[in-house]
C-alpha positions as CSV (number, residue, x, y, z in Angstrom):
1,M,56.7,94.8,79.7
2,H,59.0,96.1,77.1
3,T,59.5,94.0,73.9
4,S,62.3,96.2,72.7
5,L,64.4,99.1,73.8
6,A,63.0,102.5,72.8
7,C,65.0,104.5,70.2
8,G,68.3,105.8,71.4
9,K,71.5,104.4,72.7
10,W,71.2,102.1,75.8
11,S,74.0,101.1,78.2
12,T,74.1,98.2,80.6
13,I,74.2,99.7,84.1
14,G,73.7,96.6,86.3
15,C,72.5,93.1,86.5
16,L,69.8,91.0,88.3
17,S,71.7,87.8,88.5
18,H,72.0,85.9,91.8
19,H,71.4,82.3,92.7
20,T,70.2,83.2,96.2
21,Q,67.1,81.9,97.8
22,L,65.2,84.7,99.5
23,F,62.6,84.3,102.2
24,I,59.5,86.1,103.4
25,G,60.5,89.5,104.7
26,D,63.7,89.7,102.7
27,V,64.2,92.8,100.6
28,V,65.9,93.4,97.2
29,S,67.1,97.1,97.1
30,V,67.7,98.6,93.7
31,T,69.5,101.9,93.7
32,F,70.1,104.0,90.6
33,Y,73.0,106.6,90.2
34,D,74.0,109.3,87.9
35,M,77.3,111.2,87.9
36,Q,76.1,113.3,90.9
37,G,75.1,110.4,93.1
38,E,72.1,108.4,94.1
39,L,68.8,109.0,92.3
40,V,66.4,108.6,95.3
41,S,63.3,109.1,93.2
42,L,64.0,106.1,91.0
43,S,65.5,103.7,93.7
44,F,63.2,101.2,95.3
45,D,62.9,98.2,97.6
46,Y,61.2,95.0,96.5
47,K,59.9,93.0,99.5
48,I,59.5,89.3,99.3
49,I,56.0,88.4,100.6
50,T,55.6,84.8,99.5
51,L,58.0,81.8,99.4
52,E,57.4,81.5,95.7
53,Q,58.6,85.1,95.1
54,G,61.9,84.3,97.0
55,E,62.8,81.4,94.7
56,S,66.2,82.0,93.1
57,H,64.6,81.7,89.6
58,A,61.6,84.0,90.4
59,W,62.7,87.2,92.1
60,P,65.1,88.3,89.3
61,R,62.2,88.1,86.9
62,L,59.8,89.9,89.3
63,V,62.2,92.7,90.0
64,A,62.9,93.1,86.2
65,E,59.2,93.3,85.5
66,Y,58.8,95.9,88.3
67,I,61.6,98.0,86.7
68,N,60.0,97.8,83.3
69,V,56.6,99.0,84.6
70,H,57.6,101.6,87.2
71,I,61.1,103.1,86.4
72,P,61.3,105.5,83.5
73,L,64.3,105.6,81.1
74,V,65.4,102.2,82.5
75,S,64.6,98.6,81.2
76,A,65.6,95.2,82.4
77,G,65.8,91.8,80.7
78,Q,67.9,89.9,78.2
79,M,68.5,91.2,74.7
80,T,67.6,88.6,72.1
81,E,66.9,88.6,68.4
82,Q,63.3,89.1,69.2
83,G,64.1,92.2,71.4
84,L,64.2,92.6,75.2
85,V,62.8,89.5,77.0
86,V,62.5,89.2,80.8
87,G,64.2,86.0,81.8
88,Y,64.6,83.8,84.8
89,R,67.6,84.1,87.1
90,H,69.5,86.6,84.9
91,N,68.4,90.0,83.6
92,E,70.6,93.0,82.7
93,I,69.5,96.5,83.6
94,F,69.8,99.1,80.8
95,A,69.5,102.9,80.9
96,L,69.0,105.3,78.0
97,Q,72.3,107.0,77.7
98,S,70.7,110.4,77.4
99,S,69.1,109.9,80.8
100,G,72.5,110.3,82.6
101,I,71.8,107.2,84.7
102,C,75.1,105.3,84.8
103,K,74.8,102.6,87.5
104,A,72.3,100.3,89.2
105,S,73.2,98.6,92.4
106,V,71.4,95.6,93.7
107,D,71.6,94.8,97.4
108,F,69.9,92.2,99.7
109,H,68.5,92.8,103.1
110,C,67.9,89.4,104.5
111,I,66.0,89.1,107.8
112,A,65.8,85.3,107.6
113,K,69.6,84.7,107.5
114,C,71.9,86.8,109.7
115,D,75.5,85.4,109.7
116,E,75.6,82.0,111.5
117,R,72.7,82.7,113.9
118,K,69.3,83.4,112.3
119,V,66.4,85.1,114.1
120,K,62.7,85.1,113.1
121,T,60.7,87.3,115.4
122,S,61.0,85.8,118.9
123,D,61.8,82.3,117.6
124,A,65.4,81.5,117.1
125,Y,66.7,78.8,114.7
126,D,70.1,77.4,114.1
127,Y,69.9,76.6,110.4
128,I,67.7,76.9,107.3
129,Y,66.9,73.4,106.3
130,P,68.8,71.4,104.9
131,E,71.9,73.6,105.6
132,N,74.5,71.6,107.6
133,S,72.0,68.7,108.0
134,D,74.9,66.2,108.7
135,I,75.5,67.9,112.1
136,Y,71.8,68.2,113.4
137,N,71.5,66.9,116.9
138,A,68.9,66.9,119.7
139,G,67.7,70.4,120.3
140,T,68.8,71.8,116.9
141,N,66.2,74.3,115.5
142,V,65.7,74.6,111.8
143,L,63.6,76.9,109.6
144,Q,61.8,74.9,106.9
145,P,61.5,77.3,103.9
146,K,58.8,75.1,102.4
147,T,56.4,75.7,105.4
148,G,57.9,78.9,106.9
149,K,57.9,77.1,110.3
150,I,60.6,76.2,112.8
151,Y,61.2,72.6,113.9
152,Q,63.4,71.2,116.7
153,C,65.2,67.9,116.4
154,K,64.0,65.4,119.0
155,P,66.2,63.8,121.7
156,W,68.1,60.5,121.3
157,P,67.3,58.1,119.7
158,F,65.1,60.1,117.4
159,N,67.8,62.7,116.6
160,E,69.4,60.1,114.4
161,F,66.5,60.6,111.9
162,C,67.3,64.4,111.8
163,R,70.6,63.5,110.1
164,A,69.1,61.0,107.6
165,S,70.6,61.0,104.1
166,G,69.5,59.7,100.7
167,D,65.9,58.6,100.3
168,E,65.5,58.6,104.1
169,K,66.2,62.3,104.2
170,L,63.0,62.9,102.2
171,M,61.0,60.8,104.6
172,F,62.1,62.7,107.6
173,E,62.2,66.2,106.1
174,P,60.8,68.5,108.8
175,G,57.1,69.4,108.2
176,V,56.8,67.7,104.8
177,G,58.3,64.2,104.9
178,K,56.0,61.2,105.5
179,S,57.6,60.5,108.9
180,W,58.9,63.9,109.8
181,A,57.1,63.8,113.3
182,M,59.4,60.9,114.3
183,A,62.4,63.2,114.2
184,W,61.1,66.7,114.7
185,L,58.8,68.9,116.9
186,Q,57.1,71.9,115.3
187,I,57.9,74.9,117.6
188,S,56.5,77.8,115.7
189,D,53.2,78.5,114.0
């Protein structure tokens, strides 16, 4: 990891700053450009392979560290009095001006969340828990990011627990709450 930027003039060409939770299988694509277009040899995809990597505070740091190790003439981090430091949630991308690299684009390819309907392999789910929890009803399928499994809200009268709020919400949280099985059926492994 870089502790300071090498000699020369550096320009900010992009930013790794997004408060998005990513999931297993999602990809962060970083594409570098010069005045002629995309620099294919420098551009890369960073695939999320664990739930921890997908945390909104973790992946910007991991991608910045990848840039600092693998991409020549480019560095990522936050400029401080102590030099360049890789931070959580927000890291700028810098390029040595003499490199000709003038832009870094960061895009997300999310397989876990596609518009309003989400699909994970052959199992469909309606929401990523706790998204829209106030409208869960019998038959609602949710992906629990803490377990990576899909749960279905049980029929009445148990479906009332699927919409629990406050402290009760923690008790009935699918797959992890003390009483989750009263409200939910696990439908994926």
